C-alpha positions as CSV (number, residue, x, y, z in Angstrom):
1,X,0.0,0.0,0.0
2,X,1.2,3.4,-0.8
3,X,2.0,6.1,1.8
4,X,-0.9,8.2,0.2
5,X,-3.4,5.6,1.1
6,X,-2.1,5.3,4.7
7,X,-2.3,9.1,4.9
8,X,-5.9,9.1,3.6
9,X,-6.9,6.6,6.3
10,X,-5.0,8.5,8.9
11,X,-6.6,11.8,8.0
12,X,-10.1,10.3,8.1
13,X,-9.4,8.7,11.5
14,X,-8.1,12.0,12.8
15,X,-11.3,13.7,11.5
16,X,-13.4,11.3,13.5
17,X,-11.2,11.3,16.7
18,X,-10.8,15.1,16.8
19,X,-14.5,15.7,16.4
20,X,-16.0,17.3,19.5
21,X,-18.5,14.5,20.0
22,X,-16.1,11.6,19.5
23,X,-15.5,11.0,23.3
24,X,-12.0,9.7,22.5
25,X,-8.8,11.7,23.0
26,X,-6.2,11.5,20.2
27,X,-3.4,10.0,22.4
28,X,-5.8,7.3,23.6
29,X,-6.8,6.5,20.0
30,X,-3.1,6.2,19.0
31,X,-2.4,4.0,22.0
32,X,-5.3,1.7,21.2
33,X,-4.2,1.4,17.5
34,X,-0.6,0.6,18.6
35,X,-2.0,-1.9,21.2
36,X,-4.0,-3.7,18.5
37,X,-1.0,-3.7,16.1
38,X,1.2,-5.2,18.8
39,X,-1.2,-8.0,19.4
40,X,-1.3,-8.8,15.7
41,X,2.4,-8.7,15.4
42,X,3.1,-11.1,18.3
43,X,0.5,-13.7,17.2
44,X,1.2,-15.3,13.9
45,X,-2.2,-17.2,14.0
46,X,-4.0,-14.0,14.5
47,X,-2.1,-12.3,11.7
48,X,-2.9,-15.2,9.4
49,X,-6.6,-15.0,10.2
50,X,-6.8,-11.2,9.6
51,X,-4.7,-11.2,6.4
52,X,-5.9,-14.4,4.8
53,X,-8.2,-14.0,1.8
54,X,-9.7,-17.4,2.6
55,X,-11.2,-16.0,5.8
56,X,-14.4,-14.1,5.3
57,X,-14.6,-10.5,6.3
58,X,-17.4,-11.3,8.7
59,X,-15.3,-13.8,10.5
60,X,-12.4,-11.4,10.6
61,X,-14.8,-8.7,12.0
62,X,-15.9,-11.2,14.7
63,X,-12.3,-11.9,15.7
64,X,-11.4,-8.2,15.8
65,X,-14.5,-7.3,17.7
66,X,-13.7,-9.9,20.4
67,X,-10.1,-8.6,20.6
68,X,-11.3,-5.0,20.7
69,X,-13.6,-5.9,23.6
70,X,-10.8,-7.7,25.5
71,X,-8.4,-4.7,24.9
72,X,-11.1,-2.2,25.9
73,X,-10.9,-0.4,22.6
74,X,-13.3,2.6,22.1
75,X,-16.2,2.0,19.8
76,X,-14.6,4.4,17.2
77,X,-11.4,2.3,17.1
78,X,-13.4,-0.9,16.8
79,X,-15.3,0.6,13.9
80,X,-12.1,1.8,12.3
81,X,-10.8,-1.8,12.5
82,X,-13.9,-3.0,10.8
83,X,-13.4,-0.5,8.0
84,X,-9.8,-1.7,7.6
85,X,-10.9,-5.3,7.5
86,X,-13.7,-4.5,4.9
87,X,-11.2,-2.7,2.6
88,X,-8.4,-5.2,3.2
89,X,-6.0,-2.7,4.9
90,X,-5.2,-4.8,8.0
91,X,-1.7,-5.3,6.8
92,X,-1.2,-1.6,6.6
93,X,-2.4,-0.8,10.1
94,X,1.0,-0.1,11.4
95,X,1.8,2.4,8.5
96,X,-1.6,4.0,9.1
97,X,-0.8,4.4,12.9
98,X,2.4,6.2,12.0
99,X,0.6,8.5,9.5
100,X,-2.1,9.1,12.1
101,X,0.4,10.1,14.7
102,X,1.9,12.7,12.2
103,X,-1.5,14.0,11.3
104,X,-2.5,14.4,14.9
105,X,0.8,16.3,15.7
106,X,0.2,18.6,12.7
107,X,-3.4,19.4,13.7
108,X,-2.6,20.0,17.3
109,X,0.4,22.3,16.4
110,X,3.1,19.9,17.6
111,X,6.4,19.0,15.9
112,X,8.6,16.1,16.5
113,X,12.3,16.5,17.0
114,X,15.1,13.9,16.8
115,X,17.7,14.9,19.2
116,X,21.1,13.3,19.3
117,X,23.7,13.9,22.0
118,X,27.2,12.5,22.7
119,X,26.1,11.1,26.1
120,X,22.8,10.2,27.7
121,X,21.0,13.3,28.9
122,X,19.3,13.6,32.3
123,X,15.7,14.7,32.6
124,X,16.6,18.3,33.4
125,X,18.7,18.7,30.2
126,X,16.1,17.0,28.2
127,X,13.4,19.5,29.4
128,X,15.8,22.5,28.7
129,X,16.3,21.2,25.2
130,X,12.6,20.7,24.6
131,X,11.9,24.3,25.9
132,X,14.5,25.8,23.7
133,X,13.3,24.0,20.6
134,X,9.7,25.1,21.5
135,X,10.9,28.7,21.8
136,X,12.6,28.5,18.4
137,X,9.8,26.9,16.6
138,X,6.9,28.5,18.3
139,X,5.2,25.1,18.6
140,X,4.9,22.4,21.2
141,X,7.9,20.0,20.6
142,X,8.0,16.2,21.3
143,X,11.6,15.1,21.4
144,X,12.9,11.6,20.7
145,X,16.4,11.4,22.3
146,X,19.2,9.2,21.2
147,X,22.9,8.9,21.9
148,X,25.5,9.3,19.1
149,X,29.1,9.2,20.4
150,X,30.4,10.4,17.0
151,X,29.1,13.9,17.9
152,X,32.0,14.2,20.4
153,X,30.1,16.5,22.6
154,X,27.0,18.8,22.5
155,X,23.6,18.2,20.9
156,X,22.2,18.0,17.4
157,X,18.4,18.3,16.8
158,X,16.4,17.7,13.6
159,X,12.8,19.1,13.1
160,X,11.6,18.2,9.7
161,X,14.3,19.4,7.3
162,X,15.8,21.9,9.8
163,X,18.8,20.9,11.7
164,X,20.0,22.7,14.8
165,X,23.6,21.5,15.3
166,X,25.3,22.4,18.6
167,X,27.6,19.4,18.5
168,X,31.4,19.6,18.7
169,X,31.6,17.7,15.4
170,X,29.3,20.3,13.7
171,X,31.3,23.2,15.2
172,X,34.6,21.7,13.9
173,X,33.1,21.2,10.5
174,X,31.9,24.9,10.4
175,X,35.3,26.0,11.5
176,X,37.0,23.9,8.9
177,X,34.7,25.5,6.2
178,X,35.5,29.0,7.4
179,X,39.3,28.3,7.5
180,X,39.3,26.8,4.0
181,X,37.5,29.7,2.3
């Protein structure tokens, strides 16, 4: 399935979840979608049932309905799973979930940042970096932190196509560029 189709399903799901009368918060919807995906991933039998063309859509809906009930999924999420089953999109639920997360972030004015540091950062430093990125972007920032020893020191952050490089490696590269010109 193309990314365009996953984005279309994600946008429709976001429309439904963000409607004032939905009764379901976006983070809860995302969590429930991830929860169902994880269950399908860890059970080869369940995956076979939901993906097999030999199993009728009605039977798949029955299985998904029972699982949704056991997992405590909201009725909107259960109905979304039924739509995915009816349109043979169960195999793409993980891609739809990633697209849904992106759509929700966009609509709620949030951006995601990938932050790399030379060493593991404590909670205080992480909060400071999030606050500074929020100040620079004017949006709420959700950071995903990772350690990259090749940075030598400092921090590098990427938001979309913008890179904020405060690493020693980046500063050395900039210095090298200035000296060579």
